[in-house]
C-alpha positions in Angstrom: 0.0 0.0 -0.1 2.8 2.5 0.8 4.4 1.8 -2.7 1.1 3.0 -4.4 0.9 5.9 -2.2 4.3 7.2 -2.9 3.6 6.5 -6.6 0.7 8.6 -6.4 2.5 11.4 -4.7 5.1 11.1 -7.6 7.7 10.5 -4.8 9.6 8.0 -7.5 13.0 7.9 -6.1 11.5 6.9 -2.8 9.2 4.2 -4.5 12.3 2.9 -6.2 14.5 2.7 -3.0 11.6 1.3 -0.9 11.0 -1.7 -3.3 14.5 -2.4 -3.6 14.8 -2.6 0.1 11.6 -4.7 0.5 13.2 -7.3 -2.4 16.4 -7.6 -0.3 14.5 -8.0 3.0 11.9 -10.2 1.7 13.2 -12.2 -1.4 10.0 -13.9 -1.7 8.3 -10.9 -3.0 10.8 -10.1 -5.9 8.0 -11.5 -8.1 5.4 -9.5 -6.6 3.6 -8.0 -9.4 2.4 -4.7 -7.6 5.8 -3.9 -6.4 7.4 -4.6 -9.8 4.8 -2.6 -11.9 5.0 0.4 -9.2 8.8 0.3 -9.4 8.7 0.2 -13.1 6.3 3.0 -13.3 8.3 5.0 -10.9 11.4 4.3 -12.9 9.8 5.5 -16.2 8.8 8.8 -14.3 12.4 9.3 -13.5 13.4 8.7 -17.2 10.9 11.2 -18.1 12.5 13.7 -15.9 15.8 12.9 -17.8 14.2 13.0 -21.1 12.8 16.5 -20.5 16.5 17.6 -19.4 18.0 16.0 -22.6 15.6 18.2 -24.6 16.1 21.3 -22.7 18.2 23.8 -24.6 19.2 25.7 -21.3 21.5 22.9 -20.3 25.1 22.3 -21.7 25.4 19.4 -24.3 27.5 17.3 -21.6 24.5 17.8 -19.1 22.0 16.9 -21.9 24.1 13.7 -23.0 24.3 12.4 -19.3 20.4 12.9 -18.9 19.6 10.9 -22.2 22.1 8.0 -21.3 20.7 8.0 -17.7 17.1 8.1 -19.4 18.2 4.9 -21.2 19.4 3.2 -18.2 16.0 4.0 -16.3 13.9 2.5 -19.2 15.9 -0.7 -19.5 15.5 -1.2 -15.7 11.8 -0.5 -16.2 11.6 -3.0 -18.9 13.2 -5.7 -16.9 10.8 -5.2 -14.0 7.8 -5.1 -16.3 8.9 -8.4 -18.4 9.3 -9.8 -14.6 5.9 -8.8 -13.6 4.4 -10.0 -16.9 6.1 -13.5 -16.6 4.7 -13.7 -12.8 1.1 -12.6 -14.0 -1.6 -15.2 -13.9 -4.9 -13.4 -14.9 -5.5 -11.8 -18.3 -6.4 -8.4 -16.7 -3.1 -8.2 -15.0 -1.2 -9.0 -18.3 -3.3 -6.5 -20.1 -2.4 -3.8 -17.7 1.4 -4.7 -17.8 1.2 -5.0 -21.6 0.0 -1.5 -21.7 2.9 -0.3 -19.6 5.2 -2.1 -21.8 3.6 -0.3 -25.0 4.1 2.9 -23.2 7.7 2.1 -22.2 8.5 1.1 -26.0 7.3 4.7 -27.0 9.6 6.2 -24.5 12.6 4.0 -25.5 12.1 5.2 -29.2 12.0 8.8 -27.9 15.1 8.3 -25.7 17.3 6.1 -28.3 20.7 7.0 -29.2 20.9 9.1 -32.3 22.2 7.4 -35.4 25.4 8.8 -36.8 26.0 8.9 -40.4 
C-alpha cells in the first residue's frame, strides 16, 4: 500500500528505493506484480525527467548527454521489471495492464534512443 501511495505522490526515487529494500529484506516478494509494476512506473517517471532535461536547450551538451544516457538506463530497468511482472502474472487483466505499460515504455524508448550517426 505504501508503494502505491508514494507513486501517487510522484515520489519516484522513494518508490524505487523502497521496493529495492523490500526485495532485499523479503526475497520471496521479488515476483510481486504490484511491487514490480509500481517500481517500473516510478522508474519510467525518472526517465521522463531525464528526457525532459535532455530536450531542454538551457542545459549544456554534456549535461544533456548524461540525461539521455541516464534515461536509457532507467528505461532498461523498467523494462526488466515489467517483463518480470508479465512472467509472474496469472490473470489476463493483470497481463493486459502490464502490456499497456510495456507499450508505453516502448514509446519512451523510441524517444530516448541514441541518435544514429552517419
